[in-house]
Wavefront OBJ file of the C-alpha trace (Angstrom):
o trace
v -8.660 -19.525 18.575
v -5.907 -19.945 16.011
v -6.459 -19.654 12.259
v -9.638 -21.017 10.674
v -8.530 -21.848 7.137
v -10.686 -22.516 4.084
v -8.460 -21.879 1.079
v -10.664 -21.505 -1.974
v -7.750 -20.523 -4.235
v -6.756 -24.203 -4.286
v -9.992 -24.942 -6.149
v -8.682 -23.013 -9.154
v -6.548 -24.429 -11.955
v -3.281 -25.822 -10.480
v -1.237 -23.813 -12.987
v -2.116 -20.680 -11.009
v -0.194 -21.692 -7.900
v 2.310 -24.137 -6.440
v 2.103 -26.094 -3.224
v 5.051 -25.151 -1.050
v 6.630 -25.664 2.357
v 8.106 -22.862 4.493
v 11.798 -23.132 5.237
v 12.797 -24.831 8.471
v 13.605 -22.430 11.302
v 15.014 -23.816 14.527
v 14.136 -20.998 16.915
v 11.832 -18.338 15.481
v 11.198 -15.441 17.837
v 8.342 -12.948 17.746
v 9.769 -9.438 17.450
v 6.382 -7.713 17.418
v 2.776 -8.834 17.109
v -0.318 -6.763 16.363
v -2.771 -7.826 19.050
v -5.402 -5.373 17.788
v -5.352 -7.147 14.456
v -5.599 -10.466 16.291
v -8.825 -9.205 17.847
v -10.174 -8.090 14.460
v -9.506 -11.557 13.079
v -10.943 -13.345 16.107
v -7.560 -14.812 17.015
v -6.230 -15.546 20.480
v -2.688 -14.119 20.705
v -1.802 -16.735 23.299
v -2.389 -19.455 20.705
v -0.364 -17.716 17.997
v 3.072 -18.848 19.064
v 6.230 -18.368 17.009
v 6.140 -21.826 15.417
v 2.619 -21.295 14.035
v 3.345 -17.746 12.855
v 6.592 -18.827 11.168
v 4.870 -21.684 9.330
v 6.628 -24.416 11.305
v 3.398 -25.888 12.658
v 1.141 -26.045 9.606
v -2.642 -26.230 9.668
v -2.769 -26.985 5.932
v -0.420 -27.009 2.946
v 0.613 -23.459 1.927
v 0.641 -22.203 -1.656
v 2.681 -19.679 -3.631
v 0.761 -17.800 -6.306
v 1.846 -17.389 -9.907
v 1.384 -14.010 -11.562
v 2.934 -11.744 -14.178
v 3.484 -8.029 -14.360
v 4.865 -5.017 -16.118
v 7.916 -4.065 -14.080
v 9.057 -0.565 -15.009
v 7.147 -0.989 -18.262
v 8.517 -4.420 -19.259
v 6.329 -7.533 -19.149
v 7.631 -10.557 -17.270
v 6.244 -13.735 -15.728
v 6.603 -13.775 -11.961
v 5.228 -15.367 -8.826
v 5.659 -15.415 -5.050
v 9.426 -15.731 -4.896
v 9.760 -15.226 -1.154
v 6.174 -15.455 0.016
v 3.521 -18.100 0.526
v -0.080 -18.124 1.674
v -0.621 -20.214 4.796
v -4.347 -20.206 4.110
v -7.492 -18.137 3.807
v -8.698 -17.337 7.309
v -12.485 -16.989 7.656
v -13.951 -14.730 10.330
v -17.700 -13.949 10.473
v -18.035 -14.661 6.771
v -15.094 -12.445 5.789
v -12.059 -14.008 4.150
v -8.414 -12.993 4.640
v -5.194 -14.279 3.107
v -2.590 -15.059 5.761
v 0.717 -14.781 3.950
v 4.296 -15.312 5.078
v 6.907 -13.031 3.513
v 10.545 -14.100 3.763
v 9.616 -17.750 4.350
v 12.036 -19.319 1.875
v 12.364 -20.262 -1.766
v 9.458 -21.250 -4.005
v 9.266 -22.433 -7.634
v 9.069 -18.723 -8.582
v 12.211 -17.579 -6.754
v 14.515 -17.575 -9.749
v 17.902 -16.443 -8.478
v 16.422 -15.083 -5.239
v 17.065 -16.687 -1.873
v 13.483 -16.363 -0.597
v 14.622 -14.496 2.508
v 13.936 -11.108 4.053
v 15.807 -8.881 6.487
v 14.400 -7.826 9.810
v 14.653 -4.105 8.997
v 12.630 -4.458 5.772
v 9.922 -6.486 7.504
v 9.722 -4.039 10.419
v 9.486 -1.237 7.846
v 6.482 -2.911 6.208
v 4.897 -3.512 9.615
v 5.194 0.179 10.461
v 4.029 1.521 7.104
v 1.014 -0.766 6.879
v 0.099 0.161 10.471
v 0.367 3.857 9.612
v -1.661 3.532 6.424
v -4.440 1.677 8.233
v -4.668 4.445 10.810
v -4.500 7.099 8.092
v -7.750 5.511 6.848
v -6.226 4.128 3.656
v -7.146 0.654 2.479
v -4.065 -1.481 2.978
v -2.543 -4.826 3.737
v -1.968 -5.281 7.457
v 0.890 -6.843 9.370
v 0.075 -9.410 12.021
v 3.616 -10.062 13.225
v 7.338 -9.910 12.497
v 9.448 -12.886 13.514
v 13.214 -13.063 13.612
v 14.837 -16.194 12.239
v 18.055 -17.937 13.189
v 19.997 -16.820 10.119
v 21.957 -13.840 8.883
v 20.812 -12.246 5.610
v 22.995 -9.966 3.534
v 21.489 -7.214 1.429
v 23.193 -3.826 1.709
v 24.479 -5.053 5.072
v 24.234 -8.233 7.071
v 21.180 -8.422 9.361
v 19.066 -11.034 11.093
v 16.555 -12.753 8.832
v 12.864 -12.205 9.414
v 9.385 -13.263 8.362
v 6.414 -10.923 8.062
v 2.924 -12.323 8.582
v 0.811 -10.262 6.182
v -2.999 -10.083 6.060
v -4.993 -9.022 2.983
v -8.451 -9.573 1.603
v -6.480 -11.418 -1.046
v -3.229 -11.156 -2.954
v -4.884 -11.169 -6.396
v -3.370 -8.449 -8.571
v -3.650 -6.918 -12.001
v -0.659 -9.124 -12.720
v -2.564 -12.257 -11.750
v -4.982 -11.532 -14.585
v -2.044 -10.879 -16.882
v -0.642 -14.292 -15.999
v -3.949 -16.083 -16.592
v -4.485 -14.276 -19.910
v -0.980 -15.122 -21.143
v -0.567 -18.630 -19.746
v -4.048 -20.087 -19.154
v -6.495 -18.048 -21.252
v -9.055 -20.860 -21.213
v -9.299 -20.344 -17.429
v -9.808 -16.583 -17.591
v -13.601 -16.588 -17.418
v -13.678 -19.060 -14.547
v -10.954 -17.117 -12.729
v -12.742 -13.794 -13.251
v -15.976 -15.302 -11.936
v -14.068 -16.453 -8.846
v -12.638 -12.966 -8.245
v -16.004 -11.276 -8.735
v -17.675 -13.692 -6.341
v -14.936 -13.169 -3.753
v -14.353 -9.421 -3.988
v -17.339 -7.894 -5.750
v -20.263 -10.256 -5.020
v -22.756 -7.442 -5.646
v -21.870 -7.756 -9.341
v -22.829 -11.410 -9.712
v -26.433 -10.483 -10.524
v -25.810 -7.529 -12.850
v -26.463 -7.699 -16.582
v -22.826 -6.889 -17.462
v -20.720 -8.406 -14.646
v -17.349 -8.272 -16.462
v -17.719 -4.677 -17.555
v -18.975 -3.716 -14.109
v -16.025 -5.587 -12.603
v -13.523 -3.549 -14.600
v -15.388 -0.397 -13.594
v -15.289 -1.372 -9.901
v -11.569 -2.178 -9.992
v -10.852 1.148 -11.673
v -12.876 3.010 -9.039
v -11.255 1.251 -6.082
v -7.811 1.935 -7.568
v -8.606 5.615 -8.125
v -9.738 5.920 -4.511
v -6.526 4.252 -3.340
v -4.172 6.502 -5.305
v -6.089 9.669 -4.413
v -5.671 8.669 -0.782
v -1.928 8.309 -1.373
v -1.837 11.844 -2.741
v -3.877 13.073 0.217
v -1.187 12.097 2.738
v 1.901 12.484 0.546
v 2.651 8.781 0.095
v 4.982 7.574 -2.653
v 4.491 3.853 -3.295
v 7.723 3.655 -5.241
v 7.061 0.513 -7.269
v 3.668 0.702 -9.002
v 4.291 -2.308 -11.233
v 1.119 -4.096 -12.336
v 2.032 -7.011 -10.060
v 1.828 -4.623 -7.103
v -1.661 -3.366 -7.935
v -4.364 -5.061 -5.839
v -7.590 -6.038 -7.537
v -9.367 -4.933 -4.353
v -7.783 -1.496 -3.991
v -5.528 -2.464 -1.087
v -2.138 -0.768 -0.793
v 0.545 -3.405 -0.414
v 4.206 -4.296 -0.971
v 5.891 -1.596 1.108
v 9.362 -1.830 -0.394
v 10.892 1.411 -1.705
v 8.074 3.562 -0.348
v 8.243 6.839 1.549
v 6.298 9.976 2.452
v 7.173 13.350 1.008
v 8.159 16.057 3.436
v 8.626 19.102 1.193
v 6.092 19.210 -1.626
v 7.726 17.890 -4.761
v 5.801 16.123 -7.492
v 9.110 14.767 -8.838
v 9.997 13.144 -5.514
v 11.515 9.673 -5.953
v 13.031 7.693 -3.101
v 13.552 4.312 -4.775
v 17.104 3.199 -5.519
v 16.031 1.604 -8.822
v 13.620 4.230 -10.177
v 16.317 6.130 -12.037
v 13.966 7.995 -14.373
v 11.135 8.904 -11.985
v 8.567 6.557 -13.475
v 6.901 6.170 -10.069
v 7.494 9.679 -8.711
v 4.906 11.177 -6.353
v 3.261 13.241 -9.065
v 3.404 10.476 -11.647
v 1.242 8.024 -9.699
v -1.928 9.190 -11.433
v -0.745 8.613 -15.055
v 0.878 5.329 -14.041
v -2.437 4.148 -12.605
v -4.058 4.918 -15.971
v -1.282 2.999 -17.748
v -1.695 0.035 -15.406
v -5.449 -0.004 -15.959
v -4.836 -0.142 -19.704
v -2.723 -3.263 -19.153
v -5.466 -4.716 -16.947
v -8.025 -4.093 -19.695
v -5.748 -5.904 -22.147
v -5.617 -8.879 -19.773
v -9.430 -9.044 -19.839
v -9.513 -8.944 -23.637
v -9.805 -12.762 -24.071
v -13.207 -12.504 -22.349
v -14.388 -10.534 -25.362
v -14.340 -13.680 -27.507
v -16.263 -15.757 -24.972
v -18.788 -13.367 -23.405
v -20.913 -10.343 -24.254
v -18.061 -8.041 -23.199
v -16.441 -5.997 -25.972
v -13.078 -4.284 -25.918
v -14.718 -1.069 -27.098
v -16.675 -1.079 -23.836
v -13.474 -1.455 -21.824
v -11.901 1.409 -23.741
v -14.988 3.546 -23.118
v -14.567 2.928 -19.388
v -10.909 3.911 -19.645
v -11.956 7.109 -21.367
v -13.801 8.026 -18.153
v -10.601 7.777 -16.098
v -9.480 11.405 -16.227
v -12.865 12.863 -15.300
v -13.387 10.339 -12.521
v -9.910 10.822 -11.104
v -10.336 14.605 -11.221
v -13.672 14.383 -9.423
v -12.184 12.199 -6.683
v -9.028 14.297 -6.404
v -10.749 17.685 -6.192
v -13.242 16.348 -3.650
v -10.282 15.210 -1.561
v -8.426 18.526 -1.916
v -11.512 20.549 -1.019
v -11.754 18.564 2.215
v -8.077 19.184 2.970
v -8.713 22.908 2.480
v -11.979 22.826 4.425
v -14.118 23.827 1.440
v -17.644 22.488 1.876
v -19.461 23.175 -1.422
v -18.585 21.947 -4.881
v -16.499 24.116 -7.141
v -13.510 26.282 -6.233
v -11.276 24.177 -8.475
v -9.404 27.286 -9.586
v -8.572 28.079 -5.958
v -7.408 24.511 -5.402
v -5.172 24.855 -8.458
v -3.802 28.143 -7.147
v -3.019 26.503 -3.834
v -1.257 23.585 -5.562
v 0.811 26.041 -7.599
v 1.859 27.756 -4.359
v 2.955 24.364 -2.999
v 5.009 23.682 -6.127
v 6.672 27.077 -5.947
v 7.238 27.222 -2.196
v 8.285 23.576 -1.764
v 6.768 23.847 1.728
v 6.282 20.889 4.037
v 3.162 19.193 2.691
v 1.713 17.829 5.942
v 2.400 20.913 8.027
v 1.016 23.338 5.434
v -2.562 22.213 6.082
v -2.061 22.326 9.848
v -0.746 25.877 9.510
v -3.837 26.804 7.486
v -5.996 25.487 10.345
v -4.035 27.251 13.081
v -1.720 30.051 11.943
v 1.524 30.339 13.875
v 1.792 26.629 14.612
v 5.078 26.230 12.727
v 8.120 28.464 12.510
v 8.614 28.055 8.759
v 9.575 30.980 6.488
v 7.231 29.655 3.793
v 4.268 30.403 6.063
v 5.392 33.974 6.813
v 5.171 35.179 3.220
v 2.637 37.597 1.808
v 1.675 35.015 -0.809
v 0.716 32.461 1.848
v -1.232 35.009 3.901
v -3.171 36.153 0.829
v -3.912 32.580 -0.149
v -5.148 31.810 3.337
v -7.445 34.845 3.212
v -8.943 33.562 -0.046
v -9.455 30.124 1.462
v -10.998 31.577 4.614
v -13.676 33.231 2.493
v -14.923 29.893 1.156
v -13.437 27.199 3.367
v -11.056 26.349 6.210
v -13.859 24.375 7.839
v -12.050 22.943 10.849
v -14.022 19.716 11.065
v -13.472 18.836 7.410
v -9.775 19.640 7.616
v -9.172 17.583 10.730
v -10.737 14.551 9.057
v -8.585 14.867 5.945
v -5.258 16.137 7.299
v -3.113 13.972 9.572
v -1.153 15.617 12.340
v 1.544 12.951 11.946
v 2.979 10.784 9.194
v 5.887 8.317 9.311
v 8.614 10.867 8.702
v 11.315 9.033 6.774
v 14.168 9.972 9.076
v 12.195 8.870 12.139
v 11.544 5.500 10.523
v 15.265 5.078 9.830
v 16.152 6.024 13.396
v 13.745 3.411 14.753
v 15.084 0.669 12.472
v 18.701 1.544 13.199
v 18.062 1.392 16.933
v 16.718 -2.145 16.630
v 19.649 -3.297 14.518
v 22.187 -1.714 16.856
v 20.646 -2.501 20.248
v 17.901 -5.074 19.699
v 15.344 -2.779 21.332
v 12.101 -1.406 19.881
v 11.630 1.605 22.147
v 11.886 4.198 19.350
v 9.890 1.985 16.997
v 7.106 1.589 19.567
v 7.018 5.339 20.299
v 6.510 5.927 16.593
v 3.736 3.330 16.500
v 2.098 5.074 19.440
v 2.137 8.412 17.610
v 0.713 6.787 14.477
v -2.030 4.985 16.393
v -4.235 8.096 16.065
v -2.467 10.314 13.510
v -5.395 12.761 13.258
v -5.260 13.694 16.936
v -2.643 16.121 18.267
v -0.569 14.770 21.129
v 1.590 16.418 23.745
v 4.681 14.526 22.621
v 7.173 17.114 21.484
v 7.697 18.657 18.098
v 10.092 16.071 16.644
v 7.245 13.972 15.233
v 6.061 16.941 13.142
v 9.479 18.298 12.281
v 10.640 17.769 8.697
v 14.298 16.863 8.211
v 16.884 19.164 6.642
v 16.175 19.531 2.937
v 19.403 17.731 2.084
v 18.025 14.588 3.752
v 15.175 14.253 1.268
v 17.546 14.965 -1.626
v 19.739 12.044 -0.632
v 17.202 9.693 0.975
v 17.020 6.305 -0.752
v 14.877 3.234 -0.113
v 15.370 -0.302 -1.422
v 13.339 -3.335 -2.474
v 15.493 -5.588 -0.248
v 14.767 -8.693 -2.316
l 1 2 3 4 5 6 7 8 9 10 11 12 13 14 15 16 17 18 19 20 21 22 23 24 25 26 27 28 29 30 31 32 33 34 35 36 37 38 39 40 41 42 43 44 45 46 47 48 49 50 51 52 53 54 55 56 57 58 59 60 61 62 63 64 65 66 67 68 69 70 71 72 73 74 75 76 77 78 79 80 81 82 83 84 85 86 87 88 89 90 91 92 93 94 95 96 97 98 99 100 101 102 103 104 105 106 107 108 109 110 111 112 113 114 115 116 117 118 119 120 121 122 123 124 125 126 127 128 129 130 131 132 133 134 135 136 137 138 139 140 141 142 143 144 145 146 147 148 149 150 151 152 153 154 155 156 157 158 159 160 161 162 163 164 165 166 167 168 169 170 171 172 173 174 175 176 177 178 179 180 181 182 183 184 185 186 187 188 189 190 191 192 193 194 195 196 197 198 199 200 201 202 203 204 205 206 207 208 209 210 211 212 213 214 215 216 217 218 219 220 221 222 223 224 225 226 227 228 229 230 231 232 233 234 235 236 237 238 239 240 241 242 243 244 245 246 247 248 249 250 251 252 253 254 255 256 257 258 259 260 261 262 263 264 265 266 267 268 269 270 271 272 273 274 275 276 277 278 279 280 281 282 283 284 285 286 287 288 289 290 291 292 293 294 295 296 297 298 299 300 301 302 303 304 305 306 307 308 309 310 311 312 313 314 315 316 317 318 319 320 321 322 323 324 325 326 327 328 329 330 331 332 333 334 335 336 337 338 339 340 341 342 343 344 345 346 347 348 349 350 351 352 353 354 355 356 357 358 359 360 361 362 363 364 365 366 367 368 369 370 371 372 373 374 375 376 377 378 379 380 381 382 383 384 385 386 387 388 389 390 391 392 393 394 395 396 397 398 399 400 401 402 403 404 405 406 407 408 409 410 411 412 413 414 415 416 417 418 419 420 421 422 423 424 425 426 427 428 429 430 431 432 433 434 435 436 437 438 439 440 441 442 443 444 445 446 447 448 449 450 451 452 453 454 455 456 457 458 459 460 461 462 463 464
């Protein structure tokens, strides 16, 4: 079957979205399609031809969503400037947004052209694929299509469209938009979101307070998972924070190689606002803005702002609990406690600047990597301490990936496609990341960090 659309978002106030039409593309071509995701969605790949996937053969009228957001700390009104939702696909009672990214201008485009480059869309395809297989809640990429146009960003490339799948594209920033532009709709909109994403809360005594609590918890789980695998989102604006705890918008993102809490790879994050180690405090800051967006409910319902602030006061303890549970698993520590040992290990990582992913694999199996950081007395003593209370192999293998999308390997794969039009390197990387927790006999390059100078100079871009 092809898509089975039932777009409930269109039942909301029309000020929250605009009806749009994808740009006309004469000869769209499928570069890559995720047939596993097709199966999950109950779709027949044979019926998903390029004209349907590129929005040229519409099943219903698409929409672009309005939203707002704090971008690098400054509030602005936004919207889908180069994206549009084809519809909400329903499969066995579950609902998924099918969104096109790079499909042309919308009423929210401003000075943007509504386009996307093929390298940036292939990058998002790869990162979302990796995150899914790293067991992190994420948007997923159904396909990348090349268009018949040339797009100039840092260089001229073929244009492309990404077909993105999410439970929905509702964000913290969507609530900020409703609160600032349509406050009378906030209760109805919040009820819609609760019913769609947190239906278990519809029968509780305090649904709005419980909703804020659930969003905070899902966001904590998401960011702790980022820290588990060394992921730097790069642009944690409130408009890029999913209400459902899904990682999305893979623009200036990257994975750390050498452990560095100040690691920043975004070309526009000049002051390290969204550095690897700053993702926790930024999540707290974003949740404060989300609570402010819910404040108008306090004049219409039993919710009080003091209650929201009390929930926010729980953030540090709840994040710590989630984080230390995660770190104990990475170190193979089965019981509670041992936080001091976890802290000692983290201090060793800060001091040694060792490769983050490989450190845990070396703890599992000493001698795996020829790295001077692992041949020191300090590391051997630390491993002895961990062996006395942890290093449980089963726990560690569940928490520690053998492979991540090493930044230089991603760039090599994208460059090959741009230079030769082939995806052989890209597909080899996808194959490695299909089961990143299982060691493969594939050669050491997929576990080899780059020279340290590479990370110092490596830069990623929004490509808008």
